[in-house]
Every structure is written in C-alpha cells, then in structure tokens.
N, C-alpha and C positions, 0 to 999 in steps of 0.2 A: 713762441715764435715771434720774431721781430721783423717788421717790414719798413722800408723807407717810405716816408710820406710823400706822395706824388707832387703836390704843390709846394712842398718845403723839403728839398733834398738834403738839407743839413740836419734833419730831424727824423726820428723813427718812432713807431708805435708797436706795442706788443699786443698779442691776443688776450692778454690779461688786463688791458686797459691802462698800461703805463706808457708815458711819452718820454722820449730821450733826445738829448742833443748829441749829435755825432761829433766827437772830438778826435784829435790825433791819438789819444790814449784809449779810445773806445767810446762807450756810451755813458752819458751823465743823465740820470733821471731828473726830470723837471718836477717841481712841486706844483700840483694843480691848484687852481683858484676856483671859487664858487661863482657861477654866473646865474642870473635870473632866479628860477625856481629851484635852486640847489643843484643844478647841473654842474659837473666838473668840467673845467676848461683849462687851456693854457694859451699863452701868447707866443705865437711863432712869427718871426720876421715882422713884428709890429702889428700882427693881426690876431684877434681873439678867435680861438677855435674850440669847439665842443669836443671833448674826448670821445664820447660815444660815436660821433660822426666820423672822427678820424679812424677809429677802430673798424667801423663798418665799411668805410670807403677803401681801406687797405685790404681787408680780408673778405669782404662780401660786396663787391661793387654793385651799384644800382643798375638795374636793367630797365628797359623801356616797357615795364609792365604796370606802371602807375603806383608802385610801392616805393614812394620816395620819402616816407616818414620812417623814423626809427623808434621802436618802443623797447622799454626795459621790461622783460618778462616778469620779474619779481617786484616791479614798481619801485625798487630802490634806485633812485636816479644817480647814485654814486657808484653803483656796481656796473662798471663798463667792461666786464669780461665778455668776450665774444659770445660765449655760450648763453649769456643773459640778454643778448640783443637780437632783435628781429626786425626785418623790413616789413612795413605794412602800408596800406593805402590809408587815406584820410578817414574813410568810413570805418575801417577796421580799428584804427586808433581811437576814434570817438566811441565805438562800441565797447572797447576794452576798458576805457578810462574809469567808469564808475563801479566796475565789478570788484568784489572782494578778492584779495590777492590769491588765495588758494584756487578759487573758481577761475580767476583770470589766467593763471598759469596753465590750467587744463585747456581752456579755450584757445590760448595761444598755441599750445602744442597741437590741438586739433587743426588750427589754421595752417600750421607748418605741414602736417601730414596731408591735408587736403591739397596743398599747393604742390606737393611732390608726387601726387598721383595723376 
C-alpha cells in the first residue's frame, strides 16, 4: 500500500518502507541515504527525513498517549517495513535497547498486546 506524505504532497511512502516521487508517469522510487546511526532517510523538498518516521506517520499516526518514539522490533535500523515498526514511549525505548534481539522481539510483542487490551 502507498500513501501520500502529508507534509510533502509530491512524494509517497509504502508500508514496505519505500519512498517515491510522484511524477506524471507514476511513481519513481527514491534511493535512500544513510543518516546518523545507520538510519535510512531521504531528502524531500530540501529537508532530510527518516524513512521509519515517514512510514509510521503515514500508516500509524501518533496519538496523544506519550508514545512519540519509533522502535525497530528486530533492531535492524534499515528494515522500515511497517510490520517491523512500533510506537513506544521513551521509557519503553530505553528498556528495549540493551535486550538481545530474540528476547526484545517477544517483549515488544508483549507491549503491543498489553496496549490493545
């Protein structure tokens, strides 16, 4: 699924973590660049944007519940698939950071389940 990026109407993002420029002929995929700690990003309208933030803002907008951080469930900062991203608060993010990936994935799933109940 592809959605137009709210702040950049000439661009779109997919739930698979791909970013596109909208042209008369359709969509042209943008090549991501690496920012900071190996996060993938793109430059839209002269502004650097992180792809995981674009994906979450398009498909799972933030609510006023304090969960304004985004975490990669599998700890692969280049995996911006919507199914690998979760909104967390700062304490959840700090709690998950040092845990081994397999344990971390289960803890994140537990957080998701507890949030939905």
